[in-house]
C-alpha positions as CSV (number, residue, x, y, z in Angstrom):
1,M,22.5,28.9,12.9
2,K,24.4,30.0,9.7
3,K,25.2,33.7,10.0
4,I,25.0,35.5,6.7
5,I,25.8,39.3,6.3
6,N,24.6,41.7,3.6
7,P,23.7,38.8,0.9
8,D,23.6,39.6,-2.6
9,K,20.0,39.5,-4.1
10,A,21.0,36.9,-6.5
11,S,22.1,34.7,-3.7
12,W,18.8,34.8,-2.0
13,P,17.0,31.9,-3.9
14,K,19.9,29.5,-2.4
15,I,20.2,31.0,0.9
16,L,16.4,30.8,1.3
17,E,16.1,27.1,0.4
18,R,14.3,24.6,2.6
19,P,15.7,21.7,4.0
20,V,13.4,19.1,2.2
21,R,13.9,15.9,0.6
22,A,13.7,15.6,-3.5
23,F,10.0,15.3,-4.5
24,D,10.7,12.7,-6.8
25,D,12.2,10.1,-4.1
26,V,9.0,10.6,-2.0
27,E,6.6,10.8,-4.9
28,E,7.8,7.1,-6.0
29,L,7.2,5.8,-2.3
30,V,3.8,7.5,-2.2
31,K,2.6,6.5,-5.5
32,K,3.7,2.7,-4.5
33,V,1.6,2.8,-1.1
34,F,-1.5,4.4,-3.0
35,L,-1.6,1.8,-5.7
36,D,-1.3,-1.0,-2.8
37,I,-4.2,0.6,-0.8
38,Q,-6.5,1.1,-4.0
39,K,-6.1,-2.8,-4.6
40,N,-6.1,-4.1,-1.3
41,G,-7.8,-1.5,1.0
42,D,-7.7,-2.1,4.7
43,V,-5.3,-4.9,4.4
44,S,-2.7,-2.6,3.1
45,V,-3.6,0.2,5.6
46,K,-3.0,-2.2,8.2
47,K,0.4,-3.5,6.5
48,Y,1.8,0.0,6.4
49,T,0.5,1.0,9.8
50,A,2.6,-1.9,11.2
51,L,5.6,-1.1,8.7
52,Y,5.9,2.6,9.5
53,D,4.3,3.2,12.9
54,Q,5.5,-0.3,14.3
55,V,2.2,-1.3,15.5
56,D,-0.4,-3.8,14.7
57,I,-4.2,-2.4,14.6
58,D,-7.1,-4.9,14.8
59,E,-9.8,-2.2,14.6
60,I,-9.0,0.8,12.5
61,F,-11.5,2.8,14.1
62,V,-11.4,3.8,17.7
63,D,-14.5,2.8,19.5
64,Q,-17.2,5.1,21.1
65,K,-16.5,3.8,24.6
66,T,-12.8,4.9,24.5
67,I,-13.5,8.2,23.0
68,A,-16.2,8.7,26.1
69,Q,-13.4,7.8,28.4
70,A,-10.9,10.3,27.2
71,S,-12.2,13.1,29.2
72,S,-11.3,11.4,32.2
73,L,-7.6,10.6,31.2
74,I,-6.5,14.5,31.0
75,S,-6.5,17.2,33.5
76,E,-9.2,19.7,34.0
77,E,-6.6,22.3,33.6
78,L,-6.0,21.3,30.0
79,K,-9.9,20.6,29.2
80,D,-10.6,24.5,30.2
81,A,-7.4,25.6,27.9
82,I,-9.3,23.4,25.1
83,R,-12.5,24.9,25.7
84,L,-11.1,28.6,25.7
85,A,-9.2,27.9,22.4
86,K,-12.2,26.4,20.9
87,D,-14.5,29.6,22.0
88,N,-11.9,31.8,20.5
89,I,-11.6,29.9,17.3
90,E,-15.5,29.6,16.7
91,K,-16.0,33.6,17.1
92,F,-13.2,34.1,14.5
93,H,-14.5,31.8,11.8
94,K,-18.1,32.2,12.2
95,N,-17.3,35.9,11.7
96,Q,-16.0,34.8,8.1
97,R,-19.4,33.8,6.9
98,T,-20.8,36.0,4.2
99,E,-24.0,36.8,2.6
100,T,-25.5,35.6,-0.8
101,V,-24.2,38.0,-3.7
102,K,-26.9,38.9,-6.0
103,T,-26.6,41.2,-9.1
104,E,-28.9,42.1,-11.8
105,T,-26.0,42.5,-14.6
106,T,-28.2,43.8,-17.1
107,D,-32.1,44.4,-17.1
108,G,-33.8,41.0,-16.9
109,V,-30.4,38.8,-16.2
110,V,-30.0,38.3,-12.6
111,C,-26.7,36.4,-11.4
112,W,-25.8,35.4,-7.7
113,Q,-23.5,33.0,-5.9
114,V,-24.3,30.8,-2.9
115,K,-21.8,29.1,-0.9
116,K,-22.2,25.2,-0.1
117,P,-20.5,23.2,2.2
118,V,-17.9,20.5,1.0
119,E,-19.9,17.3,2.0
120,K,-17.1,14.7,2.8
121,I,-14.1,16.1,4.7
122,G,-11.0,14.4,5.5
123,L,-8.8,15.6,8.5
124,Y,-5.2,14.6,9.1
125,I,-3.9,15.3,12.3
126,P,-0.1,14.5,13.2
127,G,0.4,12.3,16.2
128,G,4.0,10.9,16.2
129,T,6.4,12.8,18.7
130,A,4.0,15.9,19.0
131,P,0.2,14.8,19.1
132,L,-1.3,18.0,17.5
133,F,-4.9,18.0,19.4
134,S,-4.5,21.8,18.5
135,S,-5.0,20.9,14.9
136,V,-8.1,19.3,15.5
137,L,-9.5,22.4,16.6
138,M,-8.5,24.3,13.7
139,L,-9.9,22.0,11.4
140,A,-12.7,20.2,12.9
141,I,-14.4,23.8,13.9
142,P,-14.9,25.6,10.6
143,A,-15.8,22.3,9.1
144,K,-18.7,22.2,11.4
145,I,-19.7,26.0,11.0
146,A,-19.6,25.4,7.1
147,G,-22.1,22.5,7.7
148,C,-19.9,19.6,6.1
149,S,-21.9,16.5,6.4
150,E,-19.4,13.9,7.0
151,V,-16.1,14.7,8.6
152,I,-13.7,11.6,9.3
153,L,-10.6,12.1,11.3
154,C,-7.2,10.0,11.0
155,T,-4.2,10.2,13.2
156,P,-1.4,7.8,13.9
157,P,-1.4,5.5,17.1
158,D,1.1,5.0,19.4
159,K,3.3,1.9,19.8
160,E,0.3,0.2,21.8
161,G,-2.0,1.2,19.3
162,K,-3.9,4.0,21.2
163,I,-4.5,7.4,20.2
164,N,-3.5,10.4,22.6
165,P,-6.7,11.1,24.9
166,A,-6.1,15.0,24.1
167,I,-6.8,14.3,20.5
168,L,-10.1,12.1,21.4
169,F,-11.4,14.7,23.8
170,T,-10.8,17.6,21.4
171,A,-12.3,15.9,18.6
172,A,-15.6,15.0,20.4
173,L,-15.8,18.7,22.0
174,C,-15.8,19.7,18.2
175,G,-18.4,16.8,17.5
176,V,-16.1,14.6,15.3
177,T,-16.5,11.0,16.7
178,R,-15.2,9.0,13.7
179,I,-11.5,8.7,14.3
180,A,-9.2,6.3,12.4
181,K,-5.8,5.1,13.9
182,I,-3.9,5.4,11.0
183,G,-1.3,8.2,9.8
184,G,1.2,8.9,7.1
185,V,0.7,8.2,3.5
186,Q,-1.6,5.2,4.4
187,A,-4.0,7.5,6.1
188,I,-4.1,9.9,2.9
189,G,-4.5,6.9,0.7
190,A,-7.2,5.4,2.3
191,M,-9.1,8.7,2.2
192,T,-8.6,9.0,-1.5
193,F,-9.6,5.9,-2.5
194,G,-11.8,4.6,0.2
195,T,-11.8,1.3,1.8
196,E,-14.0,-1.4,3.4
197,T,-13.9,0.8,6.4
198,I,-12.7,4.3,5.5
199,P,-14.9,6.4,3.3
200,K,-13.7,8.1,0.3
201,V,-13.7,11.9,1.2
202,D,-14.0,15.0,-1.3
203,K,-11.2,17.2,0.3
204,I,-8.4,16.5,2.6
205,F,-7.2,19.0,5.2
206,G,-4.3,18.8,7.8
207,P,-0.6,19.4,8.3
208,G,2.1,16.9,8.2
209,N,5.7,15.8,7.3
210,Q,7.1,15.8,3.8
211,Y,5.6,12.4,3.0
212,V,2.1,13.3,4.1
213,T,2.4,16.6,2.2
214,V,3.6,14.9,-1.3
215,A,0.8,12.1,-0.6
216,K,-1.8,14.7,-0.5
217,Q,-0.6,16.4,-3.7
218,V,-0.7,13.0,-5.6
219,A,-4.4,12.7,-4.1
220,T,-5.3,15.4,-6.4
221,K,-4.5,13.1,-9.2
222,Y,-7.3,11.0,-8.1
223,G,-10.0,13.6,-8.0
224,V,-9.5,14.6,-4.4
225,A,-9.1,18.2,-3.2
226,I,-6.6,19.4,-0.7
227,D,-6.5,22.3,1.6
228,M,-2.8,23.5,0.7
229,P,0.7,22.0,0.3
230,A,1.3,22.1,4.2
231,G,4.2,20.7,5.2
232,P,7.3,21.2,7.7
233,S,6.8,24.0,9.9
234,E,8.7,27.4,9.5
235,L,8.7,30.7,11.0
236,L,10.6,33.8,10.1
237,V,11.4,36.9,12.4
238,V,12.1,40.5,11.4
239,A,14.0,42.5,14.2
240,D,15.7,45.5,14.7
241,K,18.5,46.6,17.2
242,N,15.7,47.5,20.1
243,S,14.1,44.0,19.9
244,N,14.0,41.6,22.9
245,A,16.5,38.9,22.0
246,A,15.2,36.4,24.5
247,F,11.5,36.7,23.1
248,I,12.9,36.2,19.5
249,A,15.1,33.2,20.6
250,S,11.9,31.3,22.2
251,D,9.9,32.0,18.9
252,L,12.7,30.7,16.8
253,L,12.9,27.6,19.2
254,S,9.0,27.3,19.4
255,Q,9.2,26.1,15.7
256,A,12.2,24.3,15.6
257,E,11.0,21.8,18.2
258,H,8.4,20.7,15.7
259,G,10.8,18.4,13.7
260,T,14.1,18.0,12.4
261,D,13.1,19.3,8.9
262,S,11.5,22.5,10.4
263,Q,13.3,25.9,9.7
264,V,13.6,29.3,11.4
265,V,14.9,32.5,10.0
266,L,15.7,35.8,11.6
267,V,16.1,38.9,9.4
268,S,17.5,42.1,10.8
269,T,19.3,45.3,10.2
270,S,21.6,45.0,13.1
271,K,24.5,42.5,13.3
272,T,24.5,42.9,17.2
273,M,20.8,41.6,17.4
274,L,21.9,38.5,15.3
275,E,24.3,37.8,17.9
276,K,22.3,38.5,21.1
277,V,19.7,36.0,19.4
278,E,22.2,33.4,18.6
279,K,23.4,33.0,22.3
280,E,19.9,33.2,23.5
281,V,19.1,30.5,21.4
282,E,21.9,28.4,22.7
283,K,21.0,29.2,26.4
284,Q,17.3,28.4,25.9
285,L,17.8,25.1,23.7
286,E,19.5,23.5,26.5
287,V,16.4,23.4,29.0
288,L,14.0,22.1,26.0
289,E,12.7,18.6,26.5
290,R,12.9,18.1,22.5
291,K,16.3,19.9,22.3
292,E,17.8,16.9,20.2
293,I,15.1,17.7,17.6
294,A,15.1,21.6,17.7
295,R,19.2,21.4,17.8
296,I,18.9,19.7,14.1
297,S,16.3,22.1,13.1
298,I,18.3,25.2,14.4
299,S,21.5,24.0,12.2
300,N,19.0,24.3,9.1
301,S,18.2,27.7,9.8
302,K,19.7,31.0,9.1
303,L,20.5,34.5,10.7
304,I,20.4,37.1,8.1
305,C,21.7,40.6,8.1
306,V,20.2,43.0,5.6
307,E,21.2,46.8,5.1
308,S,17.7,48.3,5.1
309,E,14.1,47.6,6.1
310,Q,13.2,47.9,2.5
311,E,15.5,45.2,1.5
312,A,14.4,43.1,4.9
313,V,10.6,43.2,3.2
314,D,11.7,42.1,-0.3
315,L,13.7,39.2,1.2
316,I,10.8,38.1,3.6
317,N,8.4,38.2,0.5
318,T,10.7,36.2,-1.6
319,Y,10.6,33.5,1.2
320,A,6.9,33.7,1.8
321,P,7.2,32.3,5.3
322,E,4.3,30.2,6.7
323,H,4.5,32.3,10.0
324,F,5.9,35.7,10.2
325,I,6.6,37.7,13.5
326,I,7.4,41.3,13.1
327,A,9.5,42.2,16.2
328,S,10.6,45.7,14.8
329,E,9.6,49.0,16.0
330,N,8.3,50.1,12.5
331,E,5.4,47.8,12.7
332,S,3.4,49.8,10.1
333,F,5.9,49.5,7.4
334,F,6.1,45.6,7.5
335,I,2.4,45.4,7.9
336,E,1.9,47.3,4.7
337,N,4.5,45.8,2.6
338,I,4.1,42.3,3.4
339,Q,2.6,40.4,0.3
340,N,3.5,36.7,1.0
341,A,3.2,34.9,4.3
342,G,0.4,32.6,5.9
343,S,-0.2,34.3,9.1
344,V,1.5,37.6,10.8
345,F,2.3,38.1,14.6
346,I,2.8,41.8,15.6
347,G,4.5,43.3,18.3
348,Q,6.7,41.8,21.1
349,Y,3.8,40.4,23.1
350,T,2.2,38.2,20.2
351,P,4.1,35.0,20.1
352,E,3.4,32.6,17.2
353,S,2.3,30.1,19.6
354,A,-0.8,32.0,20.4
355,G,-1.7,31.4,16.7
356,D,-1.0,27.8,17.1
357,Y,-3.5,27.5,20.0
358,A,-5.9,30.0,21.4
359,S,-6.1,33.7,19.6
360,G,-8.5,32.4,17.2
361,T,-6.9,32.5,13.6
362,N,-6.1,29.3,12.1
363,H,-2.7,27.6,12.4
364,T,-3.0,25.3,9.1
365,L,-0.9,27.6,6.7
366,P,0.7,27.3,3.6
367,T,4.7,26.3,3.8
368,N,7.6,26.1,1.4
369,G,6.9,29.2,-0.1
370,Y,3.3,28.2,-1.2
371,A,2.3,31.3,0.8
372,K,2.9,33.1,-2.6
373,A,-0.5,31.7,-3.8
374,Y,-2.2,30.1,-1.1
375,S,-4.1,31.3,1.8
376,G,-4.2,29.6,5.2
377,V,-7.3,27.3,6.1
378,N,-10.3,29.5,6.6
379,L,-13.9,28.9,6.6
380,D,-14.3,29.2,3.0
381,S,-11.8,26.5,2.6
382,F,-14.7,24.2,3.8
383,L,-17.2,25.6,1.3
384,K,-17.5,25.8,-2.6
385,S,-19.2,28.6,-4.5
386,I,-22.1,27.9,-6.7
387,T,-23.4,30.5,-9.3
388,F,-26.9,30.7,-10.4
389,Q,-28.4,33.0,-13.2
390,K,-31.8,33.4,-14.3
391,I,-32.6,35.4,-17.5
392,S,-36.1,36.8,-18.5
393,T,-37.3,37.3,-22.2
394,K,-36.5,40.8,-21.8
395,G,-32.9,39.9,-20.6
396,L,-32.3,37.7,-23.5
397,K,-33.4,40.4,-25.7
398,N,-30.9,42.6,-24.0
399,I,-27.7,40.2,-24.2
400,G,-28.7,37.7,-26.8
401,K,-27.1,39.3,-29.9
402,S,-23.8,39.8,-28.2
403,I,-23.7,36.1,-27.3
404,E,-24.5,35.2,-31.1
405,V,-21.5,37.5,-32.3
406,M,-19.4,36.1,-29.7
407,A,-19.9,32.4,-30.2
408,E,-19.7,33.1,-33.9
409,A,-16.4,34.9,-33.7
410,E,-15.4,31.6,-31.8
411,G,-16.3,29.4,-34.5
412,L,-19.2,27.7,-32.0
413,Q,-22.2,27.7,-34.0
414,A,-24.2,25.3,-31.6
415,H,-23.5,28.0,-29.0
416,K,-24.8,30.8,-31.1
417,N,-28.2,28.5,-32.1
418,A,-28.8,28.0,-28.4
419,V,-29.7,32.0,-28.4
420,S,-30.9,32.0,-32.1
421,I,-33.8,29.6,-31.5
422,R,-34.8,31.5,-28.5
423,L,-34.7,34.9,-29.9
424,K,-36.6,33.5,-33.2
425,S,-39.3,31.8,-30.5
426,L,-39.7,35.3,-29.0
427,K,-40.0,37.4,-32.2
428,D,-42.5,34.6,-33.8
429,E,-44.7,35.3,-30.7
């Protein structure tokens, strides 16, 4: 890990750069795949699955018999853990429901807001080196609570053309049975345009690598909404001289093992703590099964020493981490002053892994600095708000003149006339 001591504020943007490929390079490839899928549908989807995943698939969707058999292929211990996580995630997301907001803004003018589900949802679940069945919970559960009428799940197959049984079991547990064996850019493209077998969706959810992230952004140009730009995983920990170095190292490595393009950062007012954590990282790294992936990620990561807690929180808000762990004794300071973060983990016994799996919060979060403007996935992500208004004759008399004046000032005569003609009819009566 690169150690940086008391960096000048002007150098922060450079220091905090993410290890990502140039957007233009990735976008060019994505557009090529999209246009091919738009033109040739399933044929192109299968072609790119063979090219990128090195597997030929005959049927795009997993058959119902295979889904039903998945339960027998994983341990009871894992199934119990998934069920516990499902219960907690359901509890947290059900409590995010809000009532209809109704207001009489002026005597005779009533406005209200109603939330309706997004009808057609596409869920993208990474498979690859780490099949993220936990992401099925994070996306399918709020989709079902929101009442989305159609949910399709896309996830890449293994070299034998199969889907990890834990993904199949979790999807079925959450009520999702339309599971397509496709991943990467071709999955996003298929859900964007629709093919002979894959339905076009209204909104796409799910984390992924840089190609998936860019593909989702390109999808918005074709009228499909997305949850957020969620790319390679990242974690920032703030620590003081009394923090537990072993705990911090374990948290850093938990994100580093996601992928070679992940990034982890430690910010501290203590040089000694940086050194302790660096040693612990090397020690714990050696026993990880995914140590080669984690090692590359760690090489892109930073140990930063700053002079004060205020400087620390300013730097953290500049970085806007996906995951933010407060491993400092002065918890309240960081809780009160953090402005930009996807999800916050407080105290030495709150590992980021808890949010990834079973505490109840959602782990689909904004990365690459997007936490400055985006929220993580929540129940409202699967809903849209529709406003209603009803105006009585008295209400129109109360606000009509103001509408006429404003419309005329903007030079929109027809807008004014739509009110004037009604006011005249009331006057004539």
